[in-house]
mmCIF file of the N, C-alpha and C atoms, coordinates in Angstrom:
data_MODEL
# 
_entry.id   MODEL 
# 
loop_
_atom_site.group_PDB 
_atom_site.id 
_atom_site.type_symbol 
_atom_site.label_atom_id 
_atom_site.label_alt_id 
_atom_site.label_comp_id 
_atom_site.label_asym_id 
_atom_site.label_entity_id 
_atom_site.label_seq_id 
_atom_site.pdbx_PDB_ins_code 
_atom_site.Cartn_x 
_atom_site.Cartn_y 
_atom_site.Cartn_z 
_atom_site.occupancy 
_atom_site.B_iso_or_equiv 
_atom_site.pdbx_formal_charge 
_atom_site.auth_seq_id 
_atom_site.auth_comp_id 
_atom_site.auth_asym_id 
_atom_site.auth_atom_id 
_atom_site.pdbx_PDB_model_num 
ATOM 1   N N  . MET A 1 1  ? 8.186   -12.390 -6.076  1.00 0.00 ? 1  MET A N  1 
ATOM 2   C CA . MET A 1 1  ? 7.971   -11.034 -5.801  1.00 0.00 ? 1  MET A CA 1 
ATOM 3   C C  . MET A 1 1  ? 8.360   -10.512 -4.182  1.00 0.00 ? 1  MET A C  1 
ATOM 4   N N  . LYS A 1 2  ? 8.750   -9.526  -4.341  1.00 0.00 ? 2  LYS A N  1 
ATOM 5   C CA . LYS A 1 2  ? 8.754   -9.169  -3.056  1.00 0.00 ? 2  LYS A CA 1 
ATOM 6   C C  . LYS A 1 2  ? 7.576   -8.752  -2.287  1.00 0.00 ? 2  LYS A C  1 
ATOM 7   N N  . PRO A 1 3  ? 7.677   -9.225  -0.806  1.00 0.00 ? 3  PRO A N  1 
ATOM 8   C CA . PRO A 1 3  ? 6.399   -8.922  0.091   1.00 0.00 ? 3  PRO A CA 1 
ATOM 9   C C  . PRO A 1 3  ? 5.855   -7.295  0.284   1.00 0.00 ? 3  PRO A C  1 
ATOM 10  N N  . VAL A 1 4  ? 4.461   -7.456  -0.202  1.00 0.00 ? 4  VAL A N  1 
ATOM 11  C CA . VAL A 1 4  ? 3.987   -6.037  -0.489  1.00 0.00 ? 4  VAL A CA 1 
ATOM 12  C C  . VAL A 1 4  ? 2.594   -5.931  0.995   1.00 0.00 ? 4  VAL A C  1 
ATOM 13  N N  . GLU A 1 5  ? 2.935   -4.764  1.695   1.00 0.00 ? 5  GLU A N  1 
ATOM 14  C CA . GLU A 1 5  ? 1.598   -4.603  2.849   1.00 0.00 ? 5  GLU A CA 1 
ATOM 15  C C  . GLU A 1 5  ? 1.296   -3.387  2.254   1.00 0.00 ? 5  GLU A C  1 
ATOM 16  N N  . ILE A 1 6  ? -0.434  -3.475  2.737   1.00 0.00 ? 6  ILE A N  1 
ATOM 17  C CA . ILE A 1 6  ? -1.070  -2.168  2.349   1.00 0.00 ? 6  ILE A CA 1 
ATOM 18  C C  . ILE A 1 6  ? -2.044  -1.987  3.748   1.00 0.00 ? 6  ILE A C  1 
ATOM 19  N N  . TYR A 1 7  ? -2.115  -0.953  4.133   1.00 0.00 ? 7  TYR A N  1 
ATOM 20  C CA . TYR A 1 7  ? -2.389  -0.352  5.477   1.00 0.00 ? 7  TYR A CA 1 
ATOM 21  C C  . TYR A 1 7  ? -3.888  0.149   4.809   1.00 0.00 ? 7  TYR A C  1 
ATOM 22  N N  . SER A 1 8  ? -4.911  -0.301  4.863   1.00 0.00 ? 8  SER A N  1 
ATOM 23  C CA . SER A 1 8  ? -6.165  0.199   4.482   1.00 0.00 ? 8  SER A CA 1 
ATOM 24  C C  . SER A 1 8  ? -7.500  0.450   5.286   1.00 0.00 ? 8  SER A C  1 
ATOM 25  N N  . SER A 1 9  ? -8.401  0.962   4.690   1.00 0.00 ? 9  SER A N  1 
ATOM 26  C CA . SER A 1 9  ? -9.836  0.950   5.126   1.00 0.00 ? 9  SER A CA 1 
ATOM 27  C C  . SER A 1 9  ? -11.186 0.189   4.496   1.00 0.00 ? 9  SER A C  1 
ATOM 28  N N  . PRO A 1 10 ? -11.861 -0.308  4.635   1.00 0.00 ? 10 PRO A N  1 
ATOM 29  C CA . PRO A 1 10 ? -12.770 -0.919  4.113   1.00 0.00 ? 10 PRO A CA 1 
ATOM 30  C C  . PRO A 1 10 ? -13.569 0.310   3.359   1.00 0.00 ? 10 PRO A C  1 
ATOM 31  N N  . PHE A 1 11 ? -13.469 1.310   3.390   1.00 0.00 ? 11 PHE A N  1 
ATOM 32  C CA . PHE A 1 11 ? -14.306 2.203   3.176   1.00 0.00 ? 11 PHE A CA 1 
ATOM 33  C C  . PHE A 1 11 ? -13.788 3.449   2.309   1.00 0.00 ? 11 PHE A C  1 
ATOM 34  N N  . CYS A 1 12 ? -12.382 2.939   2.003   1.00 0.00 ? 12 CYS A N  1 
ATOM 35  C CA . CYS A 1 12 ? -11.660 3.842   0.986   1.00 0.00 ? 12 CYS A CA 1 
ATOM 36  C C  . CYS A 1 12 ? -11.266 3.438   -0.415  1.00 0.00 ? 12 CYS A C  1 
ATOM 37  N N  . GLY A 1 13 ? -11.926 4.475   -1.421  1.00 0.00 ? 13 GLY A N  1 
ATOM 38  C CA . GLY A 1 13 ? -11.561 4.503   -2.728  1.00 0.00 ? 13 GLY A CA 1 
ATOM 39  C C  . GLY A 1 13 ? -10.332 4.255   -3.304  1.00 0.00 ? 13 GLY A C  1 
ATOM 40  N N  . PHE A 1 14 ? -9.376  5.044   -2.676  1.00 0.00 ? 14 PHE A N  1 
ATOM 41  C CA . PHE A 1 14 ? -8.168  4.973   -2.972  1.00 0.00 ? 14 PHE A CA 1 
ATOM 42  C C  . PHE A 1 14 ? -7.549  3.633   -2.768  1.00 0.00 ? 14 PHE A C  1 
ATOM 43  N N  . CYS A 1 15 ? -7.881  2.631   -1.648  1.00 0.00 ? 15 CYS A N  1 
ATOM 44  C CA . CYS A 1 15 ? -7.520  1.681   -1.122  1.00 0.00 ? 15 CYS A CA 1 
ATOM 45  C C  . CYS A 1 15 ? -7.881  0.686   -2.170  1.00 0.00 ? 15 CYS A C  1 
ATOM 46  N N  . HIS A 1 16 ? -9.426  0.843   -2.423  1.00 0.00 ? 16 HIS A N  1 
ATOM 47  C CA . HIS A 1 16 ? -9.667  -0.394  -3.890  1.00 0.00 ? 16 HIS A CA 1 
ATOM 48  C C  . HIS A 1 16 ? -8.886  -0.274  -4.898  1.00 0.00 ? 16 HIS A C  1 
ATOM 49  N N  . ARG A 1 17 ? -8.558  1.248   -5.197  1.00 0.00 ? 17 ARG A N  1 
ATOM 50  C CA . ARG A 1 17 ? -7.851  1.012   -6.679  1.00 0.00 ? 17 ARG A CA 1 
ATOM 51  C C  . ARG A 1 17 ? -6.613  0.707   -6.552  1.00 0.00 ? 17 ARG A C  1 
ATOM 52  N N  . ALA A 1 18 ? -5.791  1.045   -5.461  1.00 0.00 ? 18 ALA A N  1 
ATOM 53  C CA . ALA A 1 18 ? -4.444  0.359   -5.145  1.00 0.00 ? 18 ALA A CA 1 
ATOM 54  C C  . ALA A 1 18 ? -4.567  -1.220  -5.140  1.00 0.00 ? 18 ALA A C  1 
ATOM 55  N N  . LYS A 1 19 ? -5.182  -1.676  -4.216  1.00 0.00 ? 19 LYS A N  1 
ATOM 56  C CA . LYS A 1 19 ? -5.363  -3.108  -4.292  1.00 0.00 ? 19 LYS A CA 1 
ATOM 57  C C  . LYS A 1 19 ? -5.835  -4.095  -5.618  1.00 0.00 ? 19 LYS A C  1 
ATOM 58  N N  . HIS A 1 20 ? -6.675  -3.175  -6.531  1.00 0.00 ? 20 HIS A N  1 
ATOM 59  C CA . HIS A 1 20 ? -7.059  -3.520  -7.749  1.00 0.00 ? 20 HIS A CA 1 
ATOM 60  C C  . HIS A 1 20 ? -5.442  -3.515  -8.736  1.00 0.00 ? 20 HIS A C  1 
ATOM 61  N N  . LEU A 1 21 ? -4.988  -2.399  -9.006  1.00 0.00 ? 21 LEU A N  1 
ATOM 62  C CA . LEU A 1 21 ? -3.760  -2.176  -9.608  1.00 0.00 ? 21 LEU A CA 1 
ATOM 63  C C  . LEU A 1 21 ? -3.033  -3.556  -9.059  1.00 0.00 ? 21 LEU A C  1 
ATOM 64  N N  . LEU A 1 22 ? -2.349  -3.885  -8.242  1.00 0.00 ? 22 LEU A N  1 
ATOM 65  C CA . LEU A 1 22 ? -1.613  -4.912  -7.555  1.00 0.00 ? 22 LEU A CA 1 
ATOM 66  C C  . LEU A 1 22 ? -2.493  -6.173  -7.999  1.00 0.00 ? 22 LEU A C  1 
ATOM 67  N N  . THR A 1 23 ? -3.763  -6.391  -7.719  1.00 0.00 ? 23 THR A N  1 
ATOM 68  C CA . THR A 1 23 ? -4.101  -7.923  -7.990  1.00 0.00 ? 23 THR A CA 1 
ATOM 69  C C  . THR A 1 23 ? -3.934  -7.983  -9.550  1.00 0.00 ? 23 THR A C  1 
ATOM 70  N N  . SER A 1 24 ? -4.349  -6.987  -10.009 1.00 0.00 ? 24 SER A N  1 
ATOM 71  C CA . SER A 1 24 ? -4.268  -6.947  -11.920 1.00 0.00 ? 24 SER A CA 1 
ATOM 72  C C  . SER A 1 24 ? -3.086  -7.454  -12.107 1.00 0.00 ? 24 SER A C  1 
ATOM 73  N N  . LYS A 1 25 ? -1.829  -7.067  -11.338 1.00 0.00 ? 25 LYS A N  1 
ATOM 74  C CA . LYS A 1 25 ? -0.516  -7.420  -11.891 1.00 0.00 ? 25 LYS A CA 1 
ATOM 75  C C  . LYS A 1 25 ? -0.172  -8.912  -11.286 1.00 0.00 ? 25 LYS A C  1 
ATOM 76  N N  . GLY A 1 26 ? -1.127  -9.109  -10.779 1.00 0.00 ? 26 GLY A N  1 
ATOM 77  C CA . GLY A 1 26 ? -0.837  -10.962 -10.105 1.00 0.00 ? 26 GLY A CA 1 
ATOM 78  C C  . GLY A 1 26 ? -0.084  -10.949 -8.417  1.00 0.00 ? 26 GLY A C  1 
ATOM 79  N N  . VAL A 1 27 ? -0.222  -9.938  -7.952  1.00 0.00 ? 27 VAL A N  1 
ATOM 80  C CA . VAL A 1 27 ? 0.787   -9.196  -6.801  1.00 0.00 ? 27 VAL A CA 1 
ATOM 81  C C  . VAL A 1 27 ? 0.215   -9.709  -5.898  1.00 0.00 ? 27 VAL A C  1 
ATOM 82  N N  . ALA A 1 28 ? 0.325   -10.572 -4.811  1.00 0.00 ? 28 ALA A N  1 
ATOM 83  C CA . ALA A 1 28 ? -0.242  -10.903 -3.735  1.00 0.00 ? 28 ALA A CA 1 
ATOM 84  C C  . ALA A 1 28 ? 0.542   -10.024 -2.520  1.00 0.00 ? 28 ALA A C  1 
ATOM 85  N N  . PHE A 1 29 ? -0.532  -9.379  -1.678  1.00 0.00 ? 29 PHE A N  1 
ATOM 86  C CA . PHE A 1 29 ? -0.228  -8.699  -0.674  1.00 0.00 ? 29 PHE A CA 1 
ATOM 87  C C  . PHE A 1 29 ? -0.773  -8.947  0.447   1.00 0.00 ? 29 PHE A C  1 
ATOM 88  N N  . THR A 1 30 ? -0.099  -8.272  2.268   1.00 0.00 ? 30 THR A N  1 
ATOM 89  C CA . THR A 1 30 ? -1.033  -8.278  3.256   1.00 0.00 ? 30 THR A CA 1 
ATOM 90  C C  . THR A 1 30 ? -1.938  -6.998  3.155   1.00 0.00 ? 30 THR A C  1 
ATOM 91  N N  . GLU A 1 31 ? -2.808  -7.333  3.922   1.00 0.00 ? 31 GLU A N  1 
ATOM 92  C CA . GLU A 1 31 ? -3.992  -6.109  3.974   1.00 0.00 ? 31 GLU A CA 1 
ATOM 93  C C  . GLU A 1 31 ? -3.947  -6.020  5.271   1.00 0.00 ? 31 GLU A C  1 
ATOM 94  N N  . ILE A 1 32 ? -3.858  -4.642  6.029   1.00 0.00 ? 32 ILE A N  1 
ATOM 95  C CA . ILE A 1 32 ? -3.852  -4.649  7.098   1.00 0.00 ? 32 ILE A CA 1 
ATOM 96  C C  . ILE A 1 32 ? -5.119  -3.223  7.315   1.00 0.00 ? 32 ILE A C  1 
ATOM 97  N N  . ASP A 1 33 ? -6.155  -3.997  7.959   1.00 0.00 ? 33 ASP A N  1 
ATOM 98  C CA . ASP A 1 33 ? -7.419  -2.999  7.778   1.00 0.00 ? 33 ASP A CA 1 
ATOM 99  C C  . ASP A 1 33 ? -7.254  -2.102  9.243   1.00 0.00 ? 33 ASP A C  1 
ATOM 100 N N  . VAL A 1 34 ? -7.020  -0.798  9.320   1.00 0.00 ? 34 VAL A N  1 
ATOM 101 C CA . VAL A 1 34 ? -7.030  -0.327  10.413  1.00 0.00 ? 34 VAL A CA 1 
ATOM 102 C C  . VAL A 1 34 ? -7.691  0.598   11.016  1.00 0.00 ? 34 VAL A C  1 
ATOM 103 N N  . ILE A 1 35 ? -9.607  0.042   10.360  1.00 0.00 ? 35 ILE A N  1 
ATOM 104 C CA . ILE A 1 35 ? -10.685 0.368   11.063  1.00 0.00 ? 35 ILE A CA 1 
ATOM 105 C C  . ILE A 1 35 ? -10.582 -0.832  11.946  1.00 0.00 ? 35 ILE A C  1 
ATOM 106 N N  . GLU A 1 36 ? -10.556 -2.292  11.609  1.00 0.00 ? 36 GLU A N  1 
ATOM 107 C CA . GLU A 1 36 ? -10.844 -3.315  12.054  1.00 0.00 ? 36 GLU A CA 1 
ATOM 108 C C  . GLU A 1 36 ? -9.644  -3.671  13.138  1.00 0.00 ? 36 GLU A C  1 
ATOM 109 N N  . ASN A 1 37 ? -8.278  -3.426  13.065  1.00 0.00 ? 37 ASN A N  1 
ATOM 110 C CA . ASN A 1 37 ? -7.458  -2.970  14.173  1.00 0.00 ? 37 ASN A CA 1 
ATOM 111 C C  . ASN A 1 37 ? -6.776  -1.709  14.267  1.00 0.00 ? 37 ASN A C  1 
ATOM 112 N N  . PRO A 1 38 ? -7.811  -1.320  15.330  1.00 0.00 ? 38 PRO A N  1 
ATOM 113 C CA . PRO A 1 38 ? -7.375  0.399   15.214  1.00 0.00 ? 38 PRO A CA 1 
ATOM 114 C C  . PRO A 1 38 ? -5.820  0.509   16.024  1.00 0.00 ? 38 PRO A C  1 
ATOM 115 N N  . ASP A 1 39 ? -5.293  -0.558  16.576  1.00 0.00 ? 39 ASP A N  1 
ATOM 116 C CA . ASP A 1 39 ? -4.452  -0.189  17.360  1.00 0.00 ? 39 ASP A CA 1 
ATOM 117 C C  . ASP A 1 39 ? -3.104  -0.386  16.125  1.00 0.00 ? 39 ASP A C  1 
ATOM 118 N N  . ARG A 1 40 ? -2.905  -0.939  15.119  1.00 0.00 ? 40 ARG A N  1 
ATOM 119 C CA . ARG A 1 40 ? -2.485  -0.947  13.953  1.00 0.00 ? 40 ARG A CA 1 
ATOM 120 C C  . ARG A 1 40 ? -2.317  0.439   13.506  1.00 0.00 ? 40 ARG A C  1 
ATOM 121 N N  . ARG A 1 41 ? -2.816  1.630   13.745  1.00 0.00 ? 41 ARG A N  1 
ATOM 122 C CA . ARG A 1 41 ? -2.896  2.731   13.096  1.00 0.00 ? 41 ARG A CA 1 
ATOM 123 C C  . ARG A 1 41 ? -1.549  3.472   13.559  1.00 0.00 ? 41 ARG A C  1 
ATOM 124 N N  . ALA A 1 42 ? -1.538  3.371   14.817  1.00 0.00 ? 42 ALA A N  1 
ATOM 125 C CA . ALA A 1 42 ? 0.374   4.071   14.925  1.00 0.00 ? 42 ALA A CA 1 
ATOM 126 C C  . ALA A 1 42 ? 1.138   3.144   14.533  1.00 0.00 ? 42 ALA A C  1 
ATOM 127 N N  . GLU A 1 43 ? 1.152   2.035   14.408  1.00 0.00 ? 43 GLU A N  1 
ATOM 128 C CA . GLU A 1 43 ? 2.324   1.412   13.742  1.00 0.00 ? 43 GLU A CA 1 
ATOM 129 C C  . GLU A 1 43 ? 2.467   1.838   12.222  1.00 0.00 ? 43 GLU A C  1 
ATOM 130 N N  . MET A 1 44 ? 1.336   2.245   11.370  1.00 0.00 ? 44 MET A N  1 
ATOM 131 C CA . MET A 1 44 ? 1.144   2.427   10.173  1.00 0.00 ? 44 MET A CA 1 
ATOM 132 C C  . MET A 1 44 ? 1.786   3.815   9.901   1.00 0.00 ? 44 MET A C  1 
ATOM 133 N N  . VAL A 1 45 ? 1.555   5.028   11.229  1.00 0.00 ? 45 VAL A N  1 
ATOM 134 C CA . VAL A 1 45 ? 1.854   6.354   11.249  1.00 0.00 ? 45 VAL A CA 1 
ATOM 135 C C  . VAL A 1 45 ? 3.188   6.218   11.442  1.00 0.00 ? 45 VAL A C  1 
ATOM 136 N N  . GLU A 1 46 ? 4.147   5.739   11.929  1.00 0.00 ? 46 GLU A N  1 
ATOM 137 C CA . GLU A 1 46 ? 5.258   5.425   12.613  1.00 0.00 ? 46 GLU A CA 1 
ATOM 138 C C  . GLU A 1 46 ? 6.079   5.216   11.029  1.00 0.00 ? 46 GLU A C  1 
ATOM 139 N N  . ARG A 1 47 ? 5.806   3.779   10.621  1.00 0.00 ? 47 ARG A N  1 
ATOM 140 C CA . ARG A 1 47 ? 6.433   2.987   9.346   1.00 0.00 ? 47 ARG A CA 1 
ATOM 141 C C  . ARG A 1 47 ? 6.455   4.358   8.366   1.00 0.00 ? 47 ARG A C  1 
ATOM 142 N N  . ALA A 1 48 ? 4.874   4.879   8.343   1.00 0.00 ? 48 ALA A N  1 
ATOM 143 C CA . ALA A 1 48 ? 5.377   5.780   7.144   1.00 0.00 ? 48 ALA A CA 1 
ATOM 144 C C  . ALA A 1 48 ? 5.500   7.262   7.518   1.00 0.00 ? 48 ALA A C  1 
ATOM 145 N N  . ASN A 1 49 ? 6.503   7.520   8.000   1.00 0.00 ? 49 ASN A N  1 
ATOM 146 C CA . ASN A 1 49 ? 6.978   8.709   8.478   1.00 0.00 ? 49 ASN A CA 1 
ATOM 147 C C  . ASN A 1 49 ? 5.635   9.776   9.035   1.00 0.00 ? 49 ASN A C  1 
ATOM 148 N N  . GLY A 1 50 ? 4.991   9.625   9.488   1.00 0.00 ? 50 GLY A N  1 
ATOM 149 C CA . GLY A 1 50 ? 3.606   10.133  9.881   1.00 0.00 ? 50 GLY A CA 1 
ATOM 150 C C  . GLY A 1 50 ? 2.751   10.546  9.037   1.00 0.00 ? 50 GLY A C  1 
ATOM 151 N N  . GLY A 1 51 ? 2.481   9.631   7.847   1.00 0.00 ? 51 GLY A N  1 
ATOM 152 C CA . GLY A 1 51 ? 1.853   9.464   6.828   1.00 0.00 ? 51 GLY A CA 1 
ATOM 153 C C  . GLY A 1 51 ? 0.381   8.812   7.463   1.00 0.00 ? 51 GLY A C  1 
ATOM 154 N N  . ARG A 1 52 ? -1.029  9.592   7.626   1.00 0.00 ? 52 ARG A N  1 
ATOM 155 C CA . ARG A 1 52 ? -1.729  9.549   8.508   1.00 0.00 ? 52 ARG A CA 1 
ATOM 156 C C  . ARG A 1 52 ? -3.215  8.938   7.499   1.00 0.00 ? 52 ARG A C  1 
ATOM 157 N N  . THR A 1 53 ? -3.119  8.620   6.275   1.00 0.00 ? 53 THR A N  1 
ATOM 158 C CA . THR A 1 53 ? -4.254  8.519   5.507   1.00 0.00 ? 53 THR A CA 1 
ATOM 159 C C  . THR A 1 53 ? -3.767  7.142   4.714   1.00 0.00 ? 53 THR A C  1 
ATOM 160 N N  . VAL A 1 54 ? -5.160  6.530   4.408   1.00 0.00 ? 54 VAL A N  1 
ATOM 161 C CA . VAL A 1 54 ? -5.047  5.287   4.104   1.00 0.00 ? 54 VAL A CA 1 
ATOM 162 C C  . VAL A 1 54 ? -5.060  5.022   2.367   1.00 0.00 ? 54 VAL A C  1 
ATOM 163 N N  . PRO A 1 55 ? -4.410  4.347   1.631   1.00 0.00 ? 55 PRO A N  1 
ATOM 164 C CA . PRO A 1 55 ? -3.646  3.672   1.813   1.00 0.00 ? 55 PRO A CA 1 
ATOM 165 C C  . PRO A 1 55 ? -2.112  4.024   2.003   1.00 0.00 ? 55 PRO A C  1 
ATOM 166 N N  . GLN A 1 56 ? -1.411  3.111   2.877   1.00 0.00 ? 56 GLN A N  1 
ATOM 167 C CA . GLN A 1 56 ? 0.186   3.491   3.153   1.00 0.00 ? 56 GLN A CA 1 
ATOM 168 C C  . GLN A 1 56 ? 0.415   1.735   2.399   1.00 0.00 ? 56 GLN A C  1 
ATOM 169 N N  . ILE A 1 57 ? 1.280   2.162   1.692   1.00 0.00 ? 57 ILE A N  1 
ATOM 170 C CA . ILE A 1 57 ? 1.791   0.790   1.102   1.00 0.00 ? 57 ILE A CA 1 
ATOM 171 C C  . ILE A 1 57 ? 3.276   0.492   1.264   1.00 0.00 ? 57 ILE A C  1 
ATOM 172 N N  . PHE A 1 58 ? 3.685   -0.479  1.429   1.00 0.00 ? 58 PHE A N  1 
ATOM 173 C CA . PHE A 1 58 ? 5.074   -1.147  1.683   1.00 0.00 ? 58 PHE A CA 1 
ATOM 174 C C  . PHE A 1 58 ? 5.399   -1.975  0.789   1.00 0.00 ? 58 PHE A C  1 
ATOM 175 N N  . ILE A 1 59 ? 6.583   -1.738  0.059   1.00 0.00 ? 59 ILE A N  1 
ATOM 176 C CA . ILE A 1 59 ? 7.329   -3.082  -0.989  1.00 0.00 ? 59 ILE A CA 1 
ATOM 177 C C  . ILE A 1 59 ? 8.625   -3.356  0.055   1.00 0.00 ? 59 ILE A C  1 
ATOM 178 N N  . ASP A 1 60 ? 8.446   -4.679  0.227   1.00 0.00 ? 60 ASP A N  1 
ATOM 179 C CA . ASP A 1 60 ? 9.749   -5.186  0.895   1.00 0.00 ? 60 ASP A CA 1 
ATOM 180 C C  . ASP A 1 60 ? 10.171  -4.363  1.929   1.00 0.00 ? 60 ASP A C  1 
ATOM 181 N N  . GLY A 1 61 ? 9.250   -3.901  2.867   1.00 0.00 ? 61 GLY A N  1 
ATOM 182 C CA . GLY A 1 61 ? 9.559   -3.095  3.971   1.00 0.00 ? 61 GLY A CA 1 
ATOM 183 C C  . GLY A 1 61 ? 9.571   -1.588  3.368   1.00 0.00 ? 61 GLY A C  1 
ATOM 184 N N  . ALA A 1 62 ? 9.924   -0.995  2.144   1.00 0.00 ? 62 ALA A N  1 
ATOM 185 C CA . ALA A 1 62 ? 10.267  0.305   2.249   1.00 0.00 ? 62 ALA A CA 1 
ATOM 186 C C  . ALA A 1 62 ? 8.876   0.975   1.714   1.00 0.00 ? 62 ALA A C  1 
ATOM 187 N N  . HIS A 1 63 ? 8.971   2.197   2.497   1.00 0.00 ? 63 HIS A N  1 
ATOM 188 C CA . HIS A 1 63 ? 7.625   2.761   2.027   1.00 0.00 ? 63 HIS A CA 1 
ATOM 189 C C  . HIS A 1 63 ? 7.556   3.391   0.432   1.00 0.00 ? 63 HIS A C  1 
ATOM 190 N N  . VAL A 1 64 ? 6.631   3.074   0.209   1.00 0.00 ? 64 VAL A N  1 
ATOM 191 C CA . VAL A 1 64 ? 5.928   3.330   -1.427  1.00 0.00 ? 64 VAL A CA 1 
ATOM 192 C C  . VAL A 1 64 ? 5.503   4.892   -0.912  1.00 0.00 ? 64 VAL A C  1 
ATOM 193 N N  . GLY A 1 65 ? 4.271   4.907   -0.440  1.00 0.00 ? 65 GLY A N  1 
ATOM 194 C CA . GLY A 1 65 ? 3.593   6.109   -0.211  1.00 0.00 ? 65 GLY A CA 1 
ATOM 195 C C  . GLY A 1 65 ? 2.119   5.474   0.131   1.00 0.00 ? 65 GLY A C  1 
ATOM 196 N N  . GLY A 1 66 ? 1.231   6.700   -1.000  1.00 0.00 ? 66 GLY A N  1 
ATOM 197 C CA . GLY A 1 66 ? -0.191  5.832   -1.069  1.00 0.00 ? 66 GLY A CA 1 
ATOM 198 C C  . GLY A 1 66 ? -0.758  5.433   -2.685  1.00 0.00 ? 66 GLY A C  1 
ATOM 199 N N  . CYS A 1 67 ? -1.813  5.603   -2.877  1.00 0.00 ? 67 CYS A N  1 
ATOM 200 C CA . CYS A 1 67 ? -2.376  5.258   -4.216  1.00 0.00 ? 67 CYS A CA 1 
ATOM 201 C C  . CYS A 1 67 ? -1.854  5.749   -5.549  1.00 0.00 ? 67 CYS A C  1 
ATOM 202 N N  . ASP A 1 68 ? -1.731  7.526   -5.067  1.00 0.00 ? 68 ASP A N  1 
ATOM 203 C CA . ASP A 1 68 ? -1.212  7.876   -6.055  1.00 0.00 ? 68 ASP A CA 1 
ATOM 204 C C  . ASP A 1 68 ? 0.280   7.915   -6.392  1.00 0.00 ? 68 ASP A C  1 
ATOM 205 N N  . ASP A 1 69 ? 1.037   7.824   -5.637  1.00 0.00 ? 69 ASP A N  1 
ATOM 206 C CA . ASP A 1 69 ? 2.183   7.349   -5.729  1.00 0.00 ? 69 ASP A CA 1 
ATOM 207 C C  . ASP A 1 69 ? 2.716   5.770   -6.255  1.00 0.00 ? 69 ASP A C  1 
ATOM 208 N N  . LEU A 1 70 ? 1.669   5.014   -6.017  1.00 0.00 ? 70 LEU A N  1 
ATOM 209 C CA . LEU A 1 70 ? 1.747   3.665   -6.346  1.00 0.00 ? 70 LEU A CA 1 
ATOM 210 C C  . LEU A 1 70 ? 1.410   3.493   -7.970  1.00 0.00 ? 70 LEU A C  1 
ATOM 211 N N  . PHE A 1 71 ? 0.428   4.417   -8.462  1.00 0.00 ? 71 PHE A N  1 
ATOM 212 C CA . PHE A 1 71 ? 0.046   4.720   -9.892  1.00 0.00 ? 71 PHE A CA 1 
ATOM 213 C C  . PHE A 1 71 ? 1.019   5.362   -10.352 1.00 0.00 ? 71 PHE A C  1 
ATOM 214 N N  . ALA A 1 72 ? 1.965   6.419   -9.710  1.00 0.00 ? 72 ALA A N  1 
ATOM 215 C CA . ALA A 1 72 ? 2.928   7.293   -10.807 1.00 0.00 ? 72 ALA A CA 1 
ATOM 216 C C  . ALA A 1 72 ? 4.348   6.255   -10.651 1.00 0.00 ? 72 ALA A C  1 
ATOM 217 N N  . LEU A 1 73 ? 4.919   5.369   -9.872  1.00 0.00 ? 73 LEU A N  1 
ATOM 218 C CA . LEU A 1 73 ? 5.528   4.347   -10.216 1.00 0.00 ? 73 LEU A CA 1 
ATOM 219 C C  . LEU A 1 73 ? 5.397   3.621   -11.453 1.00 0.00 ? 73 LEU A C  1 
ATOM 220 N N  . GLU A 1 74 ? 3.715   2.774   -11.537 1.00 0.00 ? 74 GLU A N  1 
ATOM 221 C CA . GLU A 1 74 ? 3.222   2.459   -12.453 1.00 0.00 ? 74 GLU A CA 1 
ATOM 222 C C  . GLU A 1 74 ? 3.494   2.973   -13.827 1.00 0.00 ? 74 GLU A C  1 
ATOM 223 N N  . ARG A 1 75 ? 3.068   4.163   -13.904 1.00 0.00 ? 75 ARG A N  1 
ATOM 224 C CA . ARG A 1 75 ? 3.531   5.106   -14.783 1.00 0.00 ? 75 ARG A CA 1 
ATOM 225 C C  . ARG A 1 75 ? 4.865   5.298   -15.418 1.00 0.00 ? 75 ARG A C  1 
ATOM 226 N N  . ALA A 1 76 ? 5.224   5.352   -14.637 1.00 0.00 ? 76 ALA A N  1 
ATOM 227 C CA . ALA A 1 76 ? 7.015   5.629   -15.009 1.00 0.00 ? 76 ALA A CA 1 
ATOM 228 C C  . ALA A 1 76 ? 7.760   4.261   -15.288 1.00 0.00 ? 76 ALA A C  1 
ATOM 229 N N  . GLY A 1 77 ? 7.064   3.236   -15.329 1.00 0.00 ? 77 GLY A N  1 
ATOM 230 C CA . GLY A 1 77 ? 7.760   1.924   -15.305 1.00 0.00 ? 77 GLY A CA 1 
ATOM 231 C C  . GLY A 1 77 ? 8.819   1.600   -14.301 1.00 0.00 ? 77 GLY A C  1 
ATOM 232 N N  . LYS A 1 78 ? 8.464   1.914   -12.980 1.00 0.00 ? 78 LYS A N  1 
ATOM 233 C CA . LYS A 1 78 ? 9.149   1.441   -12.113 1.00 0.00 ? 78 LYS A CA 1 
ATOM 234 C C  . LYS A 1 78 ? 8.694   0.505   -10.557 1.00 0.00 ? 78 LYS A C  1 
ATOM 235 N N  . LEU A 1 79 ? 7.369   0.198   -11.120 1.00 0.00 ? 79 LEU A N  1 
ATOM 236 C CA . LEU A 1 79 ? 6.789   -0.725  -10.097 1.00 0.00 ? 79 LEU A CA 1 
ATOM 237 C C  . LEU A 1 79 ? 7.083   -2.203  -10.337 1.00 0.00 ? 79 LEU A C  1 
ATOM 238 N N  . ASP A 1 80 ? 6.994   -2.578  -11.136 1.00 0.00 ? 80 ASP A N  1 
ATOM 239 C CA . ASP A 1 80 ? 7.332   -4.076  -12.007 1.00 0.00 ? 80 ASP A CA 1 
ATOM 240 C C  . ASP A 1 80 ? 8.706   -4.102  -11.403 1.00 0.00 ? 80 ASP A C  1 
ATOM 241 N N  . PRO A 1 81 ? 10.124  -2.907  -11.761 1.00 0.00 ? 81 PRO A N  1 
ATOM 242 C CA . PRO A 1 81 ? 11.394  -3.386  -11.242 1.00 0.00 ? 81 PRO A CA 1 
ATOM 243 C C  . PRO A 1 81 ? 11.472  -3.891  -9.476  1.00 0.00 ? 81 PRO A C  1 
ATOM 244 N N  . MET A 1 82 ? 10.317  -2.872  -8.932  1.00 0.00 ? 82 MET A N  1 
ATOM 245 C CA . MET A 1 82 ? 10.131  -2.643  -7.346  1.00 0.00 ? 82 MET A CA 1 
ATOM 246 C C  . MET A 1 82 ? 9.908   -4.104  -6.868  1.00 0.00 ? 82 MET A C  1 
ATOM 247 N N  . LEU A 1 83 ? 8.923   -4.602  -7.529  1.00 0.00 ? 83 LEU A N  1 
ATOM 248 C CA . LEU A 1 83 ? 8.318   -6.094  -7.076  1.00 0.00 ? 83 LEU A CA 1 
ATOM 249 C C  . LEU A 1 83 ? 9.095   -7.354  -7.183  1.00 0.00 ? 83 LEU A C  1 
ATOM 250 N N  . ALA A 1 84 ? 9.909   -6.784  -8.364  1.00 0.00 ? 84 ALA A N  1 
ATOM 251 C CA . ALA A 1 84 ? 10.500  -8.116  -8.882  1.00 0.00 ? 84 ALA A CA 1 
ATOM 252 C C  . ALA A 1 84 ? 11.688  -8.582  -7.767  1.00 0.00 ? 84 ALA A C  1 
# 
């Protein structure tokens, strides 16, 4: 499987939903907590082309978007091919 990174916050319900979806699919991911590591927030914004909200999700280095975007990929049957 391709590497997955999620910029998140422990207080974010959307982050929990996104992580739950990935976990339920058996996908390992690297979580970057922008509250615990505030210096990583600027990195997130730059990589996400200005996206300031969490989660910001990347698959194999490509920006996927947030939680709603991840679930839209799943509904469209496009998430599994991206992860493979």
